[in-house]
N, C-alpha and C positions, 0 to 999 in steps of 0.2 A: 800637414804641415808641422814641425816642431814650435811650440809656445814663442821660443827665441826668434824666431825666424817670422813668426806670424805678427810679435809684436814692432819687430822692425820694418817689415812692410807696410805695419799699419801705419806708423808715426813719419816714417822719411819718403814713403812713397804714398802721396795723397791720389785718390782717383781724378784723373784730367777729365774736367765735365765739359761735353759737347753738346751743342745745344740741338735739339731736335729739328727738324721742319717746321713742327706746328708752334714750337718756341720762337723760332726765326719770324714764323709770320704775326705770331703775337707781338714780337718788338715791333713790327715793319707798318702795322694794321692796327693795335690798339696802344702802341708805344710801352718803353721801357718801363714805365711806372706801373703798366697793368703786370708786365712780367716780375718785375720786382714784388709785388704785392702776391702775385701768386706763388711765389717760391717763400715767402716768409710767413704764408698762411698754408702751407702744405699739409694736409693730412698725415703724411708720413711721418713727420717729426711732429706734429699738434697732439698735445695730450687730451683738451678737451675744446669745446667750440669757443668762437670770440663773440661775447657780447659785442649789440653794434656799437656803443660807444666806442669802444674800444677800435672796432673795426674801422670807424669814420677816424679815429688818430690816426690809426696807423697809415692810412691813405692820406691823409694832411700831411704827416711826417715825410713819407716818400716824395710827396709833390714838390714841398718846400725844399728837401735836400737837393733832388733832380733838377728843380728852378735855379736854386742857387750854385750849382756846380760842387755840393759837398757828397762827402761820402755818405753811403748807408751805417749808419752807426746803432749798433747792436749794444745794448748795455745788461748787464747781470749782477743786481745787487745780490749779495749773499753775506752768508754770518762771518767768512774769515776765520775758520778756526775747523778745527777736527774733534768731533764728538768725542769726549773723553774716554767712554766705556771702550771705545774701539782699540784694537791692539796696535794699531799705526799711529795712535796719537801720542805728540800732536801735531806730526806733519801729516802733508800731501799722500795720498798713495794712489793707484791705479783709478780711482772713483774720478779723481780732477783730469787724468790723464785720459779718461775715456771720455768725459763730459768736453774737453778743449776737443776732439780729434772728430767728435758728434756734431759739434756746432761749427766746425773749420767744415764738413762735409755738408752741413745744412748752407752753408753761406757760400760755397765755392761756384754754385750754378750763378749767383750774383755777381760774384768778383768776376768771374769770366765774362761777364755781358754788359758790366756798367763800367763805362770808363775812369769815372769818378772814384772808384773801389769802394772796399769793406771796412770799418773799426768793428772788431769784435771787444769788449771793454768789460773786463771782471772789476766790480766794485767792491771791495770789501769794509764790511760795516763793523770788524772787528774794534774800533775805538769805546764800543758800547759793552763789548764780551767779559772783559775783564770783572767789571762791576756787574752784570746782571746775570754770568755765571759762572765766577769766582776761578777763572782759567786764569793761572798766571801770565802776566804780558810778556815773560819770556817766552813762553808757550808759542802764545800768538804773534811775536815778531819771526818765530823760528817757523812756524805755518806761511806767512808772509813772505820771507826771505825765498822758502823753498817753491812757494808756489811761482814766483817770480822769475826762479831759475828754471822751471818747468816753463813756463810762457815760453822764455829766451829760446831756450832750447828747440821746442816745437816750432817756434817761427823760422828757423832755418830753415824747414822743410814745408812752408807754404807758400802759394800762389803770391807773387810780390804785390797783388792787388789787394790781397787780404793782411790786415795787421792786426795781430791779438797785443790786449792790453792788460796789464793789472794796475791798478789804482786800489787806492784807502781814501775813506771819508776824512782822517785825520793829515792826508796830504793836504787838503782841501780848507781844511779849518781846526784851529788848534783845539785839545783835548780841553784845556781849561772853559774855553769860549761853549764849546759845543754840550758839557756838560751842566754848563750854569743855565742855556737853555732848555736842558734835559731839568733841571731841578725844578723849573717855574711849570713845565707839563707834568711834572711828577705831583707838585701839590694840588693841582687841580683834578688828577685822578684820584689821589685819595679821598677828595670832596664828594667824587661821584662813587667811591668804592661801594657804599651800602645800598646805591641805586641799583645794583647788579643782583639777580638772583643769587641764593645759596648755591644752587647748582652752578650757575657760572663762574661763582667764586671758588668753590674747590675744584672745575674743572682748570680753571687758570693757576691756581696755587700747584696742582698735581703736575701740571705742565712745567714748572718751574723747579721743583722737585727732580724730575727725570732728568734735566739740563743741569742742574746744579754740581758743581766740582766739588764735593766734599761729604760726607758721611755726617748727617744731622741727626742721625737716629737716637744718639744719647744725651742730645741736649732738651732742657725744659721746654715745653709745648709751645708757650707764649713765645720764648726764644727762638725758637724754630720756624714758628709763624712768622716772626718779622722778617727773619733773613729771607724767607722766601716770599712773603708778599713784596719787601723791596725788589726783590729780582723781577716779579711779575710787574711791578710799576715801570722798572727800566723797561722792559721788553715791550707793555702796551706805550708807553710814551715813544717809544722808536716805532710802533704798527701805526699809531693811531695820531699821534701827535703832529702840530704844526711846527715843526721845527728845521724846515729846510730852506728860509730864505737865504738868498746870499749863499749856498753850499751849491756850487755845481757839481751835479753826480749824477747817477742814474738816471733819474728824471727829467734831466735837462733839455734843453732846447735842442731839436733836431735828432734826439736819441729816441728810440725803440725799445723799451725795457722787455727782458722775457725773464721766466720763473719756472721752477721746476714742481712746485705744488700750485692748487687750485689760485689763481692768480684775480679772478675777477675781472674787473675792467682795468687795471693799472699795465699789465704786461700780457705778451704772447705766452699761454701756457704749453710748454715743451716736456717731450720726455727729455731725461736725462740722459739716455744714452740708448741704442738700439733697442733696449727689451727691459728698460727701467724708468720709474718715475720719481726716484729717490733723489734726493736731496744730496748732490756729492760730498759735500762737507758731515753731514752726519751718517754717512754710508761708507762702504768698503768697496772696492774694485776687483773684482775674479774675472776669469775666463771660464763660461760654460761650454766645455766639451759636447756636441749632439753628434753622434755619427762622426763622420769628417771634419765637421764645422767647429770652430772656434770662435763663441760668441761674446765679446764685450759687456759686462752687465753689471749693476751697484747693487749690492744687497743693504738691506736695514741692519743695524747692529742685532736684532732677534733673527732674522733671516741667516745672518753668520753663523750664529750660535748653533741655529738648528742643523748647520751644514758641515759644520768645524770639523766633525769625524771624516766626513766625504772629500775634504779638500785636502790638494797634494802641492805643495810649494815647491815651482820650478825657477832654476835660477836662469837669469836674463843679464843681458850684458850692454844695452843700449846708454843708458842713462848716467851719468857722472855719479861717482861712486858718495858723492856728498847727499844725494838724493836716496838715503837707507830703505826708504820703504818701496823703491822701483829695483832694487836689485834682485826680487823674486817676484813672481806672479803667482797666486793662490788659482789653481785649477779645478773644478768642478765637472765629475764626470770621467768616465773610463776613456 
């Protein structure tokens, strides 16, 4: 099958899921809650095991959703930007598409069996990214707009009982208010900075340096450090801070969060595509040809550079022309 036909079939012809006899018996004798739990925790999609506390939370959320006739609401908190070193920056590429399709397949068995349906909602954290990573707001807006277009396009070819959505934290709370909250959290983190080991401090600063969208090498050392320290504090305020009160987003009631790096006890740790655990917004989507198969996968920036000489770009014709990164698809393999 040629890549254009493969992509067209992948997106426009979702697999029809037919419950097996065993699954029908699970619903009949153990209840639909057990069936939904089994599907959400399937090892086919999971990237790591579930902590006990998360396991209990998932069961309770499923129970409350079924009890009150609500959809199963899967939420994905994510960066809301494209890694600036990638050639597809600042807009989404096939990694976003492959992630959406992968999660569509993950949730279709539930949508086909649970009358109240399923919501898959991507929650963008981009409100912090301009300050944290120095990515221009216009580039973040471009990413958000194109991500929304991709979601709307794919929704045309999705089971009516499964709704895919895109939301931003800034749609729930104003940027001024949320950054005021952040400033309070950052002041606390500044006071605690010296309690971290030198090794941990260095690790966090280097991570900020990798993600910061500017060349800081020519700056005096103290100026460079202060910029990266501010970036680190914004990141840590977001990850560790208690700023969510009154902000309905990915961890709200009736939501079951998922993530694509180790999530601890905050969400289900899933693969991001059939062959990858790379977070889609910091990776690039390709098709890997093996024998007669085309396999969607997501590469890190380093993996992409390592394979660059072996990649061939093939034209595709499914998505609107405005989605510039979806007009060709990189293929790895003969």
